[in-house]
One Martini backbone bead per residue (centre of mass of N, CA, C, O) as a GRO file, in nm:
protein
  579
    1MET     BB    1  18.607  22.923  10.372
    2HIS     BB    2  18.395  22.793  10.574
    3LEU     BB    3  18.066  22.741  10.532
    4SER     BB    4  17.974  22.775  10.836
    5HIS     BB    5  18.033  23.088  10.848
    6PHE     BB    6  17.752  23.140  10.667
    7LEU     BB    7  17.561  23.035  10.860
    8LEU     BB    8  17.263  23.042  10.957
    9PHE     BB    9  16.963  22.958  11.091
   10THR     BB   10  17.030  22.612  11.035
   11PRO     BB   11  16.929  22.305  11.050
   12LEU     BB   12  17.080  21.965  11.052
   13VAL     BB   13  16.846  21.843  11.241
   14SER     BB   14  16.566  21.608  11.234
   15ALA     BB   15  16.528  21.482  11.561
   16ILE     BB   16  16.362  21.191  11.538
   17TRP     BB   17  16.320  20.927  11.784
   18PRO     BB   18  16.195  20.757  11.586
   19LEU     BB   19  16.140  20.739  11.266
   20PRO     BB   20  15.916  20.858  11.077
   21ARG     BB   21  15.726  20.791  10.817
   22THR     BB   22  15.662  21.108  10.797
   23LEU     BB   23  15.864  21.418  10.728
   24THR     BB   24  15.808  21.771  10.754
   25THR     BB   25  15.999  22.077  10.720
   26GLY     BB   26  16.116  22.390  10.815
   27THR     BB   27  16.258  22.745  10.897
   28SER     BB   28  16.086  22.832  11.133
   29THR     BB   29  16.033  23.012  11.429
   30LEU     BB   30  15.935  22.882  11.756
   31TRP     BB   31  15.785  22.940  12.061
   32ILE     BB   32  15.760  22.805  12.402
   33SER     BB   33  15.530  22.773  12.677
   34ARG     BB   34  15.361  22.682  12.965
   35ASN     BB   35  15.085  22.857  12.868
   36VAL     BB   36  14.978  22.673  12.677
   37ALA     BB   37  14.703  22.568  12.519
   38VAL     BB   38  14.503  22.288  12.613
   39LYS     BB   39  14.322  22.068  12.388
   40TYR     BB   40  14.024  21.901  12.310
   41GLY     BB   41  13.926  21.827  12.025
   42SER     BB   42  13.783  21.965  11.739
   43ALA     BB   43  13.630  22.194  11.913
   44GLY     BB   44  13.828  22.298  12.151
   45ALA     BB   45  13.797  22.198  12.435
   46SER     BB   46  13.899  22.295  12.729
   47ILE     BB   47  14.126  22.128  12.983
   48SER     BB   48  14.375  22.338  12.983
   49SER     BB   49  14.588  22.618  13.033
   50SER     BB   50  14.827  22.406  13.065
   51PHE     BB   51  15.072  22.241  13.165
   52PRO     BB   52  15.124  22.007  13.372
   53ALA     BB   53  15.294  21.983  13.711
   54SER     BB   54  15.139  21.718  13.808
   55PRO     BB   55  15.032  21.437  13.899
   56ASN     BB   56  14.779  21.203  13.834
   57ILE     BB   57  14.549  21.085  14.073
   58SER     BB   58  14.379  20.815  14.049
   59SER     BB   59  14.075  20.667  14.172
   60GLN     BB   60  14.137  20.423  14.008
   61ALA     BB   61  14.168  20.104  14.007
   62GLY     BB   62  14.433  20.006  13.840
   63PRO     BB   63  14.468  20.078  13.539
   64PRO     BB   64  14.510  20.324  13.331
   65THR     BB   65  14.372  20.558  13.164
   66GLY     BB   66  14.370  20.759  12.899
   67ALA     BB   67  14.384  21.016  13.072
   68ASP     BB   68  14.636  20.933  13.231
   69ILE     BB   69  14.826  20.909  12.987
   70VAL     BB   70  14.800  21.202  12.887
   71HIS     BB   71  14.886  21.342  13.143
   72THR     BB   72  15.167  21.216  13.152
   73ALA     BB   73  15.258  21.323  12.873
   74LEU     BB   74  15.234  21.623  12.949
   75LEU     BB   75  15.426  21.619  13.187
   76ARG     BB   76  15.672  21.518  13.024
   77ALA     BB   77  15.675  21.751  12.825
   78ASN     BB   78  15.728  21.968  13.029
   79ASN     BB   79  16.000  21.857  13.122
   80ALA     BB   80  16.145  21.837  12.842
   81LEU     BB   81  16.115  22.141  12.763
   82PHE     BB   82  16.176  22.305  13.068
   83LYS     BB   83  16.393  22.106  13.239
   84THR     BB   84  16.547  21.879  13.014
   85ASN     BB   85  16.680  22.036  12.814
   86PHE     BB   86  16.890  22.145  12.529
   87VAL     BB   87  17.191  22.253  12.383
   88PRO     BB   88  17.288  22.198  12.028
   89TRP     BB   89  17.602  22.257  11.974
   90MET     BB   90  17.713  21.957  11.890
   91LEU     BB   91  17.529  21.967  11.600
   92HIS     BB   92  17.724  22.207  11.504
   93PRO     BB   93  17.928  22.396  11.358
   94ARG     BB   94  18.185  22.576  11.393
   95GLY     BB   95  18.058  22.911  11.398
   96SER     BB   96  17.770  22.870  11.391
   97VAL     BB   97  17.432  22.984  11.363
   98PHE     BB   98  17.189  22.796  11.559
   99GLU     BB   99  17.038  23.048  11.672
  100PRO     BB  100  16.829  23.255  11.774
  101GLY     BB  101  16.732  23.510  11.910
  102ALA     BB  102  16.644  23.619  12.190
  103ASP     BB  103  16.356  23.608  12.366
  104ASP     BB  104  16.109  23.885  12.442
  105GLY     BB  105  15.799  23.785  12.348
  106SER     BB  106  15.769  23.871  12.024
  107GLY     BB  107  15.780  23.610  11.912
  108PRO     BB  108  15.680  23.339  11.780
  109GLN     BB  109  15.410  23.134  11.903
  110VAL     BB  110  15.288  22.881  12.083
  111THR     BB  111  14.927  22.869  12.156
  112GLU     BB  112  14.835  22.563  12.065
  113LEU     BB  113  14.712  22.238  12.190
  114CYS     BB  114  14.574  21.974  12.000
  115LEU     BB  115  14.373  21.693  12.101
  116GLN     BB  116  14.276  21.412  11.893
  117LEU     BB  117  13.975  21.220  11.886
  118PRO     BB  118  13.751  21.004  11.804
  119GLY     BB  119  13.459  21.102  11.887
  120ASP     BB  120  13.423  21.033  12.216
  121THR     BB  121  13.655  21.150  12.419
  122ALA     BB  122  13.566  21.075  12.706
  123ALA     BB  123  13.524  20.774  12.644
  124ALA     BB  124  13.813  20.711  12.533
  125LEU     BB  125  13.948  20.806  12.830
  126SER     BB  126  13.792  20.613  13.056
  127THR     BB  127  13.980  20.380  12.953
  128PRO     BB  128  14.182  20.142  12.892
  129PRO     BB  129  14.381  20.042  12.666
  130PRO     BB  130  14.437  19.804  12.465
  131PRO     BB  131  14.697  19.597  12.375
  132ASP     BB  132  14.610  19.661  12.048
  133ALA     BB  133  14.647  19.950  12.018
  134ASP     BB  134  14.656  20.227  11.845
  135GLU     BB  135  14.976  20.420  11.779
  136SER     BB  136  14.904  20.632  11.597
  137TYR     BB  137  14.994  20.957  11.435
  138ASN     BB  138  14.932  21.310  11.392
  139LEU     BB  139  15.139  21.604  11.309
  140THR     BB  140  15.101  21.962  11.353
  141LEU     BB  141  15.294  22.269  11.273
  142THR     BB  142  15.239  22.594  11.256
  143VAL     BB  143  15.343  22.923  11.197
  144ASP     BB  144  15.098  23.029  11.399
  145GLY     BB  145  15.101  22.808  11.660
  146THR     BB  146  14.968  22.522  11.586
  147VAL     BB  147  14.902  22.219  11.754
  148THR     BB  148  14.833  21.889  11.613
  149ILE     BB  149  14.707  21.584  11.763
  150ALA     BB  150  14.623  21.281  11.599
  151ALA     BB  151  14.429  20.997  11.720
  152GLN     BB  152  14.292  20.682  11.828
  153THR     BB  153  14.465  20.703  12.097
  154ALA     BB  154  14.642  20.766  12.379
  155LEU     BB  155  14.906  20.646  12.268
  156GLY     BB  156  14.929  20.833  12.024
  157LEU     BB  157  14.943  21.095  12.184
  158SER     BB  158  15.198  21.023  12.339
  159HIS     BB  159  15.383  20.998  12.092
  160GLY     BB  160  15.335  21.283  11.983
  161LEU     BB  161  15.453  21.431  12.231
  162SER     BB  162  15.735  21.312  12.205
  163SER     BB  163  15.793  21.434  11.927
  164LEU     BB  164  15.752  21.730  11.996
  165THR     BB  165  15.994  21.761  12.196
  166GLN     BB  166  16.214  21.696  11.957
  167LEU     BB  167  16.175  21.997  11.820
  168PHE     BB  168  16.308  22.118  12.084
  169TYR     BB  169  16.503  22.388  12.238
  170SER     BB  170  16.748  22.536  12.420
  171HIS     BB  171  16.858  22.843  12.509
  172SER     BB  172  17.168  22.972  12.598
  173SER     BB  173  17.061  23.263  12.721
  174SER     BB  174  16.738  23.264  12.789
  175GLY     BB  175  16.596  22.963  12.819
  176GLY     BB  176  16.434  22.921  12.598
  177VAL     BB  177  16.192  22.764  12.373
  178TYR     BB  178  16.260  22.610  12.048
  179THR     BB  179  16.190  22.600  11.694
  180PRO     BB  180  16.339  22.564  11.349
  181LEU     BB  181  16.090  22.374  11.184
  182ALA     BB  182  15.877  22.544  11.079
  183PRO     BB  183  15.679  22.355  10.948
  184VAL     BB  184  15.501  22.052  11.062
  185THR     BB  185  15.481  21.705  10.937
  186ILE     BB  186  15.325  21.404  11.072
  187VAL     BB  187  15.334  21.052  10.989
  188ASP     BB  188  15.258  20.780  11.223
  189GLY     BB  189  15.383  20.440  11.290
  190PRO     BB  190  15.415  20.113  11.356
  191VAL     BB  191  15.537  19.804  11.246
  192PHE     BB  192  15.554  19.685  11.541
  193PRO     BB  193  15.388  19.581  11.839
  194HIS     BB  194  15.672  19.463  11.956
  195ARG     BB  195  15.884  19.677  12.175
  196GLY     BB  196  16.169  19.561  12.353
  197LEU     BB  197  16.287  19.480  12.693
  198ASN     BB  198  16.523  19.265  12.857
  199LEU     BB  199  16.556  19.225  13.215
  200ASP     BB  200  16.774  19.120  13.464
  201LEU     BB  201  16.661  19.050  13.818
  202SER     BB  202  16.851  18.812  13.942
  203ARG     BB  203  17.170  18.867  13.910
  204SER     BB  204  17.047  19.146  13.975
  205TYR     BB  205  16.968  19.465  14.133
  206PHE     BB  206  16.677  19.686  14.072
  207PRO     BB  207  16.529  19.939  14.166
  208LYS     BB  208  16.262  20.123  14.099
  209GLU     BB  209  16.415  20.378  14.003
  210ASP     BB  210  16.555  20.232  13.769
  211LEU     BB  211  16.297  20.134  13.625
  212TYR     BB  212  16.180  20.411  13.574
  213ARG     BB  213  16.411  20.514  13.396
  214VAL     BB  214  16.374  20.303  13.179
  215LEU     BB  215  16.080  20.373  13.109
  216ASP     BB  216  16.130  20.660  13.014
  217ALA     BB  217  16.319  20.577  12.780
  218LEU     BB  218  16.131  20.389  12.629
  219SER     BB  219  15.912  20.603  12.572
  220LEU     BB  220  16.080  20.803  12.407
  221VAL     BB  221  16.141  20.550  12.183
  222LYS     BB  222  15.871  20.372  12.158
  223MET     BB  223  15.866  20.156  12.365
  224ASN     BB  224  15.616  19.880  12.483
  225ARG     BB  225  15.819  19.667  12.634
  226PHE     BB  226  15.876  19.509  12.967
  227HIS     BB  227  16.094  19.249  13.045
  228LEU     BB  228  16.090  19.052  13.341
  229HIS     BB  229  16.359  18.868  13.457
  230ILE     BB  230  16.283  18.770  13.789
  231THR     BB  231  16.398  18.468  13.765
  232ASP     BB  232  16.657  18.238  13.891
  233SER     BB  233  16.921  18.061  14.012
  234GLN     BB  234  17.049  18.303  14.184
  235SER     BB  235  16.744  18.427  14.227
  236TRP     BB  236  16.438  18.517  14.436
  237PRO     BB  237  16.278  18.839  14.443
  238LEU     BB  238  15.980  18.736  14.442
  239VAL     BB  239  15.703  18.807  14.613
  240ILE     BB  240  15.502  18.543  14.773
  241PRO     BB  241  15.268  18.532  15.007
  242SER     BB  242  15.200  18.210  14.987
  243LEU     BB  243  15.545  18.197  14.954
  244PRO     BB  244  15.757  18.342  15.162
  245ASP     BB  245  16.035  18.175  15.130
  246LEU     BB  246  16.130  18.236  14.850
  247ALA     BB  247  16.248  18.528  14.913
  248ALA     BB  248  16.361  18.498  15.201
  249LYS     BB  249  16.573  18.264  15.081
  250GLY     BB  250  16.624  18.344  14.753
  251ALA     BB  251  16.744  18.601  14.795
  252THR     BB  252  17.033  18.773  14.813
  253ARG     BB  253  16.869  18.979  14.989
  254PRO     BB  254  16.627  19.097  15.194
  255ASP     BB  255  16.617  19.386  15.016
  256TRP     BB  256  16.619  19.214  14.731
  257VAL     BB  257  16.302  19.294  14.650
  258TYR     BB  258  15.962  19.227  14.516
  259THR     BB  259  15.678  19.341  14.587
  260PRO     BB  260  15.357  19.377  14.512
  261GLU     BB  261  15.383  19.687  14.524
  262ASP     BB  262  15.622  19.719  14.339
  263LEU     BB  263  15.505  19.583  14.089
  264ALA     BB  264  15.258  19.766  14.055
  265ALA     BB  265  15.418  20.029  14.027
  266VAL     BB  266  15.576  19.953  13.770
  267GLN     BB  267  15.334  19.887  13.590
  268ASP     BB  268  15.197  20.162  13.616
  269TYR     BB  269  15.426  20.339  13.514
  270GLY     BB  270  15.431  20.211  13.235
  271ALA     BB  271  15.131  20.248  13.145
  272ARG     BB  272  15.150  20.568  13.154
  273ARG     BB  273  15.387  20.524  12.905
  274GLY     BB  274  15.309  20.275  12.708
  275VAL     BB  275  15.421  20.027  12.898
  276MET     BB  276  15.443  19.689  12.912
  277VAL     BB  277  15.465  19.495  13.203
  278TYR     BB  278  15.636  19.180  13.213
  279LEU     BB  279  15.673  18.837  13.306
  280GLU     BB  280  15.941  18.601  13.413
  281THR     BB  281  15.931  18.249  13.504
  282ASP     BB  282  16.174  18.038  13.480
  283MET     BB  283  16.090  17.714  13.325
  284PRO     BB  284  16.248  17.445  13.467
  285GLY     BB  285  16.484  17.592  13.444
  286HIS     BB  286  16.642  17.820  13.634
  287THR     BB  287  16.564  17.701  13.967
  288ALA     BB  288  16.766  17.692  14.216
  289SER     BB  289  16.641  17.907  14.418
  290ILE     BB  290  16.411  17.720  14.528
  291TYR     BB  291  16.583  17.539  14.721
  292GLN     BB  292  16.601  17.726  14.972
  293ALA     BB  293  16.284  17.654  15.037
  294TYR     BB  294  16.248  17.382  14.821
  295PRO     BB  295  16.436  17.107  14.790
  296GLU     BB  296  16.217  16.888  14.682
  297LEU     BB  297  16.190  17.038  14.378
  298VAL     BB  298  16.506  16.996  14.317
  299ALA     BB  299  16.742  16.915  14.075
  300ALA     BB  300  17.078  16.930  14.059
  301TYR     BB  301  17.203  17.091  14.296
  302ASP     BB  302  17.497  17.240  14.298
  303VAL     BB  303  17.708  17.112  14.123
  304ARG     BB  304  18.039  16.987  14.221
  305PRO     BB  305  18.248  17.091  13.968
  306ASN     BB  306  18.027  16.991  13.727
  307TRP     BB  307  17.800  17.206  13.641
  308ASP     BB  308  17.821  17.199  13.313
  309THR     BB  309  17.658  16.925  13.287
  310TYR     BB  310  17.364  17.070  13.411
  311ALA     BB  311  17.440  17.373  13.311
  312ALA     BB  312  17.500  17.698  13.192
  313GLU     BB  313  17.502  17.783  13.501
  314PRO     BB  314  17.572  17.883  13.804
  315PRO     BB  315  17.362  17.709  13.956
  316SER     BB  316  17.241  17.422  13.951
  317GLY     BB  317  16.895  17.357  13.859
  318THR     BB  318  16.574  17.177  13.854
  319LEU     BB  319  16.273  17.106  13.809
  320LYS     BB  320  16.085  16.862  13.857
  321LEU     BB  321  15.905  16.665  13.605
  322ASN     BB  322  15.736  16.430  13.809
  323SER     BB  323  15.588  16.617  14.043
  324SER     BB  324  15.339  16.681  14.269
  325LYS     BB  325  15.480  16.906  14.431
  326VAL     BB  326  15.531  17.094  14.193
  327GLU     BB  327  15.237  17.130  14.110
  328ALA     BB  328  15.143  17.256  14.376
  329PHE     BB  329  15.335  17.493  14.367
  330LEU     BB  330  15.230  17.614  14.097
  331ASP     BB  331  14.945  17.664  14.186
  332THR     BB  332  15.017  17.868  14.408
  333LEU     BB  333  15.185  18.069  14.251
  334PHE     BB  334  14.973  18.146  14.020
  335ALA     BB  335  14.731  18.218  14.201
  336ASP     BB  336  14.884  18.467  14.314
  337LEU     BB  337  15.023  18.619  14.061
  338LEU     BB  338  14.838  18.650  13.803
  339PRO     BB  339  14.608  18.839  13.914
  340ARG     BB  340  14.812  19.080  13.967
  341VAL     BB  341  14.921  19.121  13.659
  342LYS     BB  342  14.675  19.130  13.462
  343PRO     BB  343  14.586  19.439  13.451
  344TRP     BB  344  14.886  19.513  13.289
  345THR     BB  345  14.861  19.243  13.111
  346SER     BB  346  14.860  18.987  12.828
  347ILE     BB  347  15.135  18.850  12.920
  348TYR     BB  348  15.336  18.538  12.981
  349HIS     BB  349  15.648  18.407  13.091
  350THR     BB  350  15.775  18.054  13.111
  351GLY     BB  351  16.016  18.001  12.940
  352GLY     BB  352  16.258  17.722  12.845
  353ASP     BB  353  16.559  17.750  12.863
  354GLU     BB  354  16.832  17.553  12.892
  355VAL     BB  355  16.751  17.256  12.912
  356ASN     BB  356  16.898  16.984  13.095
  357GLU     BB  357  16.878  16.645  13.065
  358LYS     BB  358  17.098  16.549  13.274
  359ALA     BB  359  16.949  16.641  13.535
  360TYR     BB  360  16.732  16.395  13.524
  361GLY     BB  361  16.927  16.177  13.636
  362LEU     BB  362  16.881  16.337  13.935
  363ASP     BB  363  16.572  16.275  13.917
  364ASP     BB  364  16.350  16.096  14.122
  365SER     BB  365  16.097  16.132  13.907
  366VAL     BB  366  16.280  15.993  13.657
  367LYS     BB  367  16.577  15.873  13.599
  368SER     BB  368  16.646  16.042  13.320
  369SER     BB  369  16.815  16.141  12.989
  370ASP     BB  370  16.599  16.058  12.795
  371LYS     BB  371  16.425  16.218  12.553
  372SER     BB  372  16.188  16.010  12.520
  373VAL     BB  373  16.108  16.041  12.822
  374LEU     BB  374  16.100  16.361  12.860
  375GLN     BB  375  15.908  16.487  12.646
  376PRO     BB  376  15.624  16.416  12.767
  377LEU     BB  377  15.683  16.560  13.036
  378MET     BB  378  15.728  16.840  12.914
  379GLN     BB  379  15.454  16.868  12.787
  380LYS     BB  380  15.294  16.852  13.053
  381PHE     BB  381  15.429  17.087  13.196
  382VAL     BB  382  15.363  17.313  12.986
  383ASP     BB  383  15.062  17.272  12.973
  384GLY     BB  384  15.020  17.355  13.268
  385LEU     BB  385  15.127  17.640  13.252
  386HIS     BB  386  14.931  17.738  13.019
  387LYS     BB  387  14.670  17.685  13.165
  388ARG     BB  388  14.720  17.893  13.386
  389VAL     BB  389  14.758  18.140  13.208
  390ARG     BB  390  14.485  18.125  13.058
  391GLY     BB  391  14.308  18.128  13.319
  392ALA     BB  392  14.408  18.445  13.358
  393GLY     BB  393  14.399  18.582  13.059
  394LEU     BB  394  14.671  18.486  12.918
  395THR     BB  395  14.960  18.486  12.715
  396PRO     BB  396  15.195  18.279  12.613
  397VAL     BB  397  15.555  18.260  12.665
  398VAL     BB  398  15.849  18.132  12.492
  399TRP     BB  399  16.119  17.972  12.433
  400GLU     BB  400  16.244  17.813  12.154
  401GLU     BB  401  16.311  17.520  12.269
  402MET     BB  402  16.021  17.409  12.302
  403LEU     BB  403  16.000  17.381  11.984
  404LEU     BB  404  16.305  17.317  11.854
  405VAL     BB  405  16.408  17.092  12.074
  406TRP     BB  406  16.139  16.954  12.215
  407ASN     BB  407  15.887  16.940  12.026
  408LEU     BB  408  15.642  17.093  12.105
  409THR     BB  409  15.301  17.138  12.152
  410LEU     BB  410  15.162  17.443  12.072
  411GLY     BB  411  14.967  17.681  12.092
  412PRO     BB  412  14.849  17.930  11.874
  413ASP     BB  413  14.898  18.164  12.098
  414VAL     BB  414  15.191  18.123  12.119
  415ILE     BB  415  15.487  18.291  12.196
  416VAL     BB  416  15.808  18.289  12.033
  417GLN     BB  417  16.136  18.326  12.159
  418ALA     BB  418  16.421  18.433  12.007
  419TRP     BB  419  16.812  18.380  12.042
  420GLN     BB  420  16.968  18.181  11.799
  421GLY     BB  421  16.877  18.329  11.541
  422GLU     BB  422  16.732  18.354  11.229
  423THR     BB  423  16.656  18.053  11.191
  424ALA     BB  424  16.462  18.044  11.429
  425VAL     BB  425  16.248  18.236  11.324
  426ALA     BB  426  16.184  18.076  11.067
  427ALA     BB  427  16.092  17.817  11.219
  428ILE     BB  428  15.860  17.941  11.374
  429THR     BB  429  15.691  18.050  11.131
  430ALA     BB  430  15.676  17.778  10.978
  431ALA     BB  431  15.496  17.664  11.232
  432GLY     BB  432  15.282  17.918  11.288
  433HIS     BB  433  15.424  18.117  11.482
  434LYS     BB  434  15.477  18.355  11.689
  435ALA     BB  435  15.743  18.608  11.691
  436LEU     BB  436  16.053  18.691  11.858
  437VAL     BB  437  16.321  18.888  11.838
  438GLY     BB  438  16.684  18.844  11.970
  439SER     BB  439  16.970  18.787  11.904
  440SER     BB  440  17.284  18.722  12.037
  441THR     BB  441  17.440  18.835  11.771
  442VAL     BB  442  17.284  19.148  11.807
  443TRP     BB  443  17.066  19.189  12.086
  444TYR     BB  444  17.295  19.168  12.299
  445LEU     BB  445  17.418  19.391  12.553
  446ASP     BB  446  17.639  19.198  12.721
  447CYS     BB  447  17.835  19.166  12.509
  448GLY     BB  448  18.201  19.186  12.520
  449HIS     BB  449  18.315  19.158  12.845
  450GLY     BB  450  18.375  18.885  12.898
  451GLN     BB  451  18.443  18.668  13.126
  452TRP     BB  452  18.297  18.579  13.448
  453LEU     BB  453  18.475  18.361  13.469
  454SER     BB  454  18.711  18.163  13.635
  455PHE     BB  455  19.052  18.036  13.593
  456THR     BB  456  19.261  17.805  13.610
  457PRO     BB  457  19.583  17.725  13.540
  458GLN     BB  458  19.487  17.466  13.374
  459THR     BB  459  19.251  17.637  13.190
  460SER     BB  460  19.327  17.923  13.090
  461ALA     BB  461  19.457  17.887  12.803
  462GLN     BB  462  19.191  17.775  12.652
  463PHE     BB  463  19.034  18.073  12.707
  464TYR     BB  464  19.207  18.244  12.563
  465PRO     BB  465  19.084  18.584  12.590
  466TYR     BB  466  18.800  18.554  12.746
  467ALA     BB  467  18.553  18.520  12.584
  468ASP     BB  468  18.242  18.535  12.532
  469TYR     BB  469  17.984  18.368  12.368
  470CYS     BB  470  17.885  18.673  12.227
  471SER     BB  471  18.109  18.774  12.092
  472PRO     BB  472  18.104  19.076  12.035
  473ARG     BB  473  18.024  19.374  12.071
  474HIS     BB  474  17.712  19.537  12.013
  475ASN     BB  475  17.675  19.782  11.828
  476TRP     BB  476  17.455  20.005  11.699
  477LYS     BB  477  17.499  19.919  11.400
  478VAL     BB  478  17.429  19.622  11.432
  479ILE     BB  479  17.148  19.666  11.545
  480TYR     BB  480  17.044  19.850  11.305
  481ALA     BB  481  17.098  19.623  11.069
  482HIS     BB  482  16.874  19.454  11.175
  483ASP     BB  483  16.633  19.227  11.032
  484PRO     BB  484  16.343  19.075  11.136
  485LEU     BB  485  16.270  18.974  10.817
  486ALA     BB  486  16.492  18.798  10.767
  487HIS     BB  487  16.417  18.502  10.598
  488ILE     BB  488  16.112  18.580  10.568
  489PRO     BB  489  15.839  18.515  10.435
  490ALA     BB  490  15.589  18.716  10.335
  491ASP     BB  491  15.352  18.516  10.448
  492GLN     BB  492  15.509  18.553  10.758
  493HIS     BB  493  15.535  18.847  10.868
  494HIS     BB  494  15.284  18.856  11.067
  495LEU     BB  495  15.435  18.670  11.290
  496VAL     BB  496  15.615  18.910  11.343
  497GLN     BB  497  15.586  19.107  11.634
  498GLY     BB  498  15.901  19.150  11.693
  499GLY     BB  499  16.108  19.261  11.978
  500GLU     BB  500  16.422  19.222  12.172
  501VAL     BB  501  16.633  19.341  12.394
  502HIS     BB  502  16.919  19.224  12.595
  503LEU     BB  503  16.995  19.213  12.964
  504TRP     BB  504  17.234  19.052  13.119
  505ALA     BB  505  17.364  19.044  13.481
  506GLU     BB  506  17.663  18.943  13.532
  507GLN     BB  507  17.790  19.266  13.451
  508THR     BB  508  17.539  19.412  13.599
  509ASP     BB  509  17.443  19.718  13.757
  510ARG     BB  510  17.368  20.021  13.873
  511GLN     BB  511  17.638  20.161  13.760
  512ASN     BB  512  17.591  20.034  13.435
  513LEU     BB  513  17.306  20.028  13.314
  514ASP     BB  514  17.284  20.269  13.119
  515THR     BB  515  17.538  20.203  12.937
  516MET     BB  516  17.429  19.923  12.845
  517LEU     BB  517  17.163  20.043  12.704
  518TRP     BB  518  17.268  20.343  12.627
  519PRO     BB  519  17.173  20.387  12.290
  520ARG     BB  520  17.135  20.093  12.175
  521ALA     BB  521  16.831  20.037  12.222
  522ALA     BB  522  16.741  20.263  12.021
  523ALA     BB  523  16.814  20.115  11.763
  524ALA     BB  524  16.590  19.902  11.793
  525ALA     BB  525  16.352  20.095  11.812
  526GLU     BB  526  16.364  20.187  11.514
  527VAL     BB  527  16.334  19.915  11.378
  528LEU     BB  528  16.049  19.852  11.518
  529TRP     BB  529  15.905  20.113  11.415
  530ALA     BB  530  16.031  20.161  11.098
  531GLY     BB  531  16.230  19.965  11.015
  532ALA     BB  532  16.520  19.849  10.834
  533LYS     BB  533  16.395  19.990  10.584
  534ASP     BB  534  16.356  20.184  10.333
  535GLU     BB  535  16.163  20.299  10.065
  536LEU     BB  536  16.385  20.120   9.876
  537GLY     BB  537  16.489  19.860  10.052
  538GLN     BB  538  16.716  19.973  10.223
  539ASN     BB  539  16.939  20.028  10.433
  540ARG     BB  540  16.982  20.230  10.669
  541SER     BB  541  17.153  20.517  10.737
  542GLN     BB  542  17.418  20.590  10.941
  543VAL     BB  543  17.470  20.885  10.864
  544GLU     BB  544  17.179  20.976  10.937
  545ALA     BB  545  17.150  20.844  11.227
  546ALA     BB  546  17.378  20.945  11.416
  547PRO     BB  547  17.274  21.238  11.486
  548ARG     BB  548  17.004  21.142  11.600
  549LEU     BB  549  17.116  20.960  11.821
  550ALA     BB  550  17.280  21.183  11.958
  551GLU     BB  551  17.035  21.351  12.034
  552VAL     BB  552  16.880  21.145  12.206
  553ARG     BB  553  17.112  21.119  12.402
  554GLU     BB  554  17.095  21.407  12.512
  555ARG     BB  555  16.808  21.369  12.625
  556LEU     BB  556  16.877  21.145  12.820
  557VAL     BB  557  17.088  21.298  12.984
  558ALA     BB  558  16.901  21.536  13.065
  559GLY     BB  559  16.707  21.303  13.213
  560GLY     BB  560  16.936  21.108  13.378
  561VAL     BB  561  17.089  20.940  13.159
  562ARG     BB  562  17.390  20.735  13.122
  563ALA     BB  563  17.474  20.772  12.821
  564GLU     BB  564  17.645  20.697  12.560
  565PRO     BB  565  17.832  20.787  12.314
  566VAL     BB  566  17.845  20.791  11.962
  567GLN     BB  567  18.046  21.036  11.922
  568MET     BB  568  18.254  21.258  11.867
  569VAL     BB  569  18.209  21.592  11.842
  570TRP     BB  570  18.343  21.644  11.570
  571CYS     BB  571  18.155  21.459  11.407
  572LEU     BB  572  17.889  21.609  11.471
  573ARG     BB  573  17.977  21.896  11.365
  574GLU     BB  574  18.130  21.806  11.070
  575ARG     BB  575  18.065  21.533  10.920
  576GLY     BB  576  18.369  21.362  10.879
  577CYS     BB  577  18.294  21.047  10.982
  578VAL     BB  578  18.339  20.904  10.676
  579LEU     BB  579  18.339  20.600  10.442
   0.00000   0.00000   0.00000
């Protein structure tokens, strides 16, 4: 007879994703209800009789305070525990008894949730946490029903509450909420400070509601950066009030735009969930959309049929590199935009990828494709961008080509984002710069869908079977196996700030956004939070990770995210799909 037929109520998964630094669990059952007492501080001064049921509307203008962040985390915990929880039948063998008996109110209960910060709690929560705030937390759940989450900042409390919700399940018959894992002790904190997702908002349009859903998912898996690649050659959806024609003429549709109010709302939504939302306006390349409003600023616009001579994608077009009109345009653009984004972010991405020198042969301000002519002009152009960014109190971010291809001298504060392989990361850190990982060979989520270009009968055969440039599709195991510190000398590890997974939107829109992102992005989230190696220095086990990833996928689905399955149900229930 199968062993599972003899199993009593014994959990097979201690499913917190991403994996905590240390986690110990027991086998006692505790129930939790909405009326659990929520308290602040070591003295246990009550701040709420139960979980909040509605958002806290702060009277303070600008970014949320620590109190706003904790209130949002409590509200989300309330939703996750009591509204969008799930019955974990698919994570246990057929015929096993994986639930306790239905609760009639007499079972052991969680009675108290204590949130602890050092020092003056009220003062600690009265201001927004700094960009480099400590995100660590400790969590204990005792068998007598006391939960204590201790942290240095509101962000740590938010992460602790996210982990707490992942300990609890919905009961199939009573609808009550229980954990089978008490007592629990967690000591946790991230390995990397920058754990992000880059989403392309130019090639496709995603309304605020989609971005909110992405932010909720990012927060659940403790990712803390949302990089909005918000302009490109295909469209300029970003409304700039001082340059109204940019979006009015450059957006794909009149209603496919992000107003200042939209942008502030998305940034605020992220900040309340511990996610910094920051922008990229890619330049000088990838700027053909500016031509629609300001044709005098753009060179080599929409060259046909040989667009690929001048750009990585159609339409071709790049900002002129030695034009006073371009400089005046950039002055106006950044004077309008940067002060508006500054309250919610500490970084700003100026782009710089895939700049094609041949386009400058068609630039009447340069009339040359000679790299020796272009390089000092590129240096001046990027210096000007970064001067504007620093002037707004922000740190510049650039793509790797500005350092590694154009050999620019970048300020020591500049963060360089790699996308073309591990050797690029090593070259960036060897030059003494902070680096973000995210190679197209492992962490691009759009790869493997085939070419989005169409081919004529004359060219079709040479491109068969029409694979895209970064094929094959990068499954969660490939993403999970990638070590951001691979090939980086130990004395340069501190320069690797973390990384981002990327979703470029040539073949993504609202209908498949969730399945393109989840749960694969969560695989990177664990690498960036917990590191790619276990305590023995070995790659983390896929066998151990798969059921935990499947469980967090169920939580995403229960919360309204259309995440792809990790394995078929038989594999999850029987743990037999292993080689």
